[in-house]
C-alpha positions in Angstrom: -20.7 -25.4 25.8 -18.6 -22.3 25.3 -15.1 -22.2 26.6 -14.2 -19.8 29.3 -11.0 -17.9 28.1 -9.2 -14.6 28.5 -7.4 -12.8 25.7 -4.0 -11.0 26.3 -2.6 -8.7 23.7 1.1 -7.7 24.0 1.5 -4.1 22.8 5.1 -2.8 22.8 5.5 0.8 21.7 9.0 0.6 20.0 8.3 -1.8 17.2 11.5 -1.9 15.1 9.8 -1.9 11.7 7.0 0.4 12.6 7.8 2.6 15.7 4.8 3.3 17.7 2.7 0.7 16.0 0.1 0.2 18.5 -0.9 3.9 18.2 -0.7 4.1 14.5 -4.1 5.2 13.2 -6.3 2.9 11.3 -9.5 4.4 10.1 -8.9 7.3 12.5 -8.4 5.1 15.6 -5.3 3.5 17.1 -4.4 0.1 15.8 -4.4 -1.4 19.4 -8.0 -0.3 19.8 -9.2 -2.4 16.8 -7.3 -5.4 18.1 -8.9 -5.1 21.5 -12.3 -4.8 19.9 -11.7 -8.1 18.0 -11.0 -9.9 21.2 -14.1 -8.5 22.9 -16.2 -9.6 20.1 -14.8 -13.2 20.4 -16.6 -13.5 23.8 -13.5 -13.6 26.0 -14.2 -13.3 29.8 -11.5 -10.7 30.1 -9.4 -8.8 27.7 -6.0 -7.5 28.7 -3.5 -5.4 27.0 0.0 -5.8 28.3 2.1 -2.8 27.5 5.2 -0.8 28.4 3.9 2.6 27.6 1.3 4.9 29.3 0.2 6.3 26.0 -1.1 3.0 24.9 -3.0 2.6 28.1 -4.5 6.0 27.6 -5.6 5.2 24.1 -7.6 2.3 25.5 -9.5 4.3 28.2 -13.1 3.4 28.3 -12.8 0.5 25.8 -13.7 -2.2 28.3 -10.2 -3.8 28.3 -7.8 -4.1 31.3 -4.4 -2.9 31.2 -1.1 -4.5 32.7 1.9 -2.2 32.8 4.8 -4.3 32.1 8.6 -3.9 32.0 10.1 -2.3 28.9 12.9 -4.9 29.0 10.9 -8.0 27.9 12.6 -9.7 24.8 9.3 -11.1 23.5 5.5 -10.7 23.7 5.4 -14.1 25.6 7.6 -12.7 28.3 5.3 -9.6 28.5 2.3 -11.9 28.7 3.8 -14.0 31.5 4.2 -10.8 33.6 0.6 -9.9 32.7 -0.6 -13.4 33.9 1.1 -12.8 37.3 -0.3 -9.3 37.6 -3.8 -10.5 36.6 -3.6 -13.4 39.2 -4.9 -16.1 36.7 -5.1 -19.5 38.2 -2.8 -22.0 36.4 -5.7 -23.6 34.5 -6.8 -20.4 32.9 -7.2 -20.5 29.1 -5.1 -17.6 27.8 -5.3 -16.5 24.1 -2.3 -14.6 22.9 -3.6 -12.2 20.2 -0.9 -10.2 18.6 -1.3 -6.4 18.7 -0.9 -6.1 15.0 -4.1 -8.2 14.1 -6.9 -5.6 13.6 -8.9 -8.0 11.5 -8.5 -11.3 13.5 -11.9 -13.0 13.2 -13.9 -13.9 16.3 -14.3 -17.5 15.2 -10.5 -18.0 14.9 -9.8 -16.5 18.3 -12.3 -18.9 19.9 -10.9 -21.8 17.8 -7.5 -21.4 19.6 -9.1 -21.7 23.0 -11.4 -24.6 21.9 -8.4 -26.5 20.4 -6.4 -26.1 23.6 -9.1 -27.5 25.7 -10.1 -30.3 23.4 -6.5 -31.5 22.8 -5.4 -31.4 26.4 -2.2 -29.8 25.2 -0.5 -27.0 27.0 -0.3 -24.8 24.0 -2.4 -24.4 20.8 -2.2 -22.5 17.6 -3.8 -22.2 14.1 -2.8 -22.9 10.5 -4.3 -22.5 7.1 -3.5 -24.1 3.7 -0.8 -22.5 1.5 -2.0 -22.1 -2.0 1.0 -20.8 -4.0 4.6 -21.8 -4.5 5.5 -18.2 -3.9 4.2 -18.3 -0.4 5.8 -21.7 0.3 9.3 -20.4 -0.7 8.9 -17.0 1.2 11.0 -17.2 4.4 8.6 -14.6 5.9 5.8 -17.1 5.6 6.2 -19.5 8.5 5.3 -23.1 7.6 4.4 -26.1 9.8 3.8 -29.8 9.6 1.5 -31.8 11.8 1.3 -35.3 13.1 -1.8 -37.4 12.6 -3.3 -36.3 15.9 -3.0 -32.5 14.9 0.1 -31.7 17.0 2.9 -29.7 15.5 5.9 -31.6 14.4 7.9 -28.6 13.4 7.8 -24.9 12.3 10.1 -23.5 9.7 10.8 -20.5 7.4 11.9 -23.1 4.9 9.5 -24.7 2.5 8.2 -27.9 4.1 7.4 -30.7 3.6 9.8 -30.8 0.6 8.3 -32.5 -2.5 11.5 -34.0 -3.7 10.6 -35.3 -7.1 8.1 -32.4 -8.0 10.5 -29.6 -6.9 13.3 -31.2 -8.7 11.4 -30.3 -12.0 9.5 -27.2 -11.1 9.2 -24.8 -8.1 6.8 -22.4 -9.6 3.7 -24.5 -8.7 2.5 -26.5 -5.9 2.0 -30.3 -6.6 -1.5 -31.5 -6.0 -2.5 -32.9 -2.7 0.4 -31.6 -0.6 -0.3 -30.8 3.1 1.4 -27.3 2.9 0.3 -25.1 5.8 1.0 -21.6 6.8 1.2 -20.8 10.5 -1.0 -18.1 11.9 0.7 -16.3 14.9 -2.1 -16.7 17.5 -1.5 -18.9 20.5 -3.4 -20.5 23.4 -1.9 -21.5 26.6 -2.9 -22.6 30.1 -1.7 -19.8 32.3 0.7 -22.0 34.2 2.4 -23.0 31.1 2.6 -19.5 29.8 4.8 -18.7 32.8 6.7 -21.9 32.5 7.4 -21.4 28.8 8.6 -17.8 29.3 11.0 -19.0 32.0 12.7 -21.5 29.6 15.9 -20.4 27.9 15.9 -19.7 24.2 16.5 -23.1 22.4 19.0 -23.9 19.6 16.4 -24.4 16.9 14.5 -21.2 18.1 17.6 -19.2 17.6 18.3 -20.7 14.1 14.8 -20.1 12.7 13.9 -17.0 15.0 10.7 -18.8 15.9 9.8 -18.8 19.5 7.3 -21.6 19.3 10.2 -24.0 18.6 11.3 -23.6 22.3 8.2 -25.5 23.4 8.7 -28.3 21.0 12.4 -28.7 21.9 11.3 -28.8 25.5 9.2 -31.8 24.5 5.8 -30.0 24.9 2.9 -30.4 22.7 1.5 -27.7 20.6 -2.1 -28.6 19.2 -2.7 -27.2 15.7 -6.2 -26.6 14.1 -7.1 -25.3 10.8 -8.5 -21.7 11.2 -12.4 -21.7 10.7 -12.1 -18.1 9.2 -9.5 -16.2 7.3 -7.0 -14.1 9.0 -6.2 -11.1 6.9 -2.5 -10.0 7.0 -1.2 -8.4 10.1 0.6 -5.1 10.2 4.5 -4.9 10.3 5.3 -2.0 7.9 4.0 1.2 6.6 3.0 -0.5 3.5 0.9 -3.0 5.5 -0.9 -0.1 7.2 -1.8 1.3 3.9 -3.2 -2.1 2.8 -5.1 -2.3 6.0 -6.7 1.1 5.4 -7.8 -0.2 1.9 -9.2 -3.3 3.5 -11.0 -1.5 6.1 -12.6 0.8 3.5 -13.5 -1.8 0.8 -13.3 -5.3 2.4 -10.8 -6.3 -0.2 -7.4 -7.5 1.0 
């Protein structure tokens, strides 16, 4: 039985590393339009874009998505989606998938997996991960790592390499030891709508501030985050002009 879910896409115009990112052209079309199409292809009951700029709303005219005009003062995409949830009037038990506005190649199977994991686990929040295959990625602070409990719930997220293979890394940090459970976090989330508004109302937590990882706020508040391995690869998102150039190449050739 398919899960009934909605997708909400936060789209802020003034991205610090790539200003006007949602409207940057990819294959001749705005980036946010590519993301919206991915959400529609995943089978969401509704797809909403929560934005602070009328130009983004105009770029989505006729696309089949709904628009929530939100405050320009939100500190995070989660805050923006909480306002979207209020404007949309979703009941507290609505399954909401937070698809980042810079993921033009997000696979439909991955989007659905976030919703499925949320419902199957009974957790108020869910996300995805994928195995890390190189030591370079493990030691890269821009790659967010996570560790899971036996039931699949997140134990911790970090920019640091974890878990730390004490004996192996004492000898060599250029290769990964065999058999390690190293996982890269994929920044897509599922929530119940009631928890989304509750989460956005919590103050930033100490670990969140240290790591600059918003999801740690939920863990520090004692709330579960269910983590599934993604059933399909998520090509890299777009944060910089170089990322956009690589995305153009991927769109044209299918090679990342």
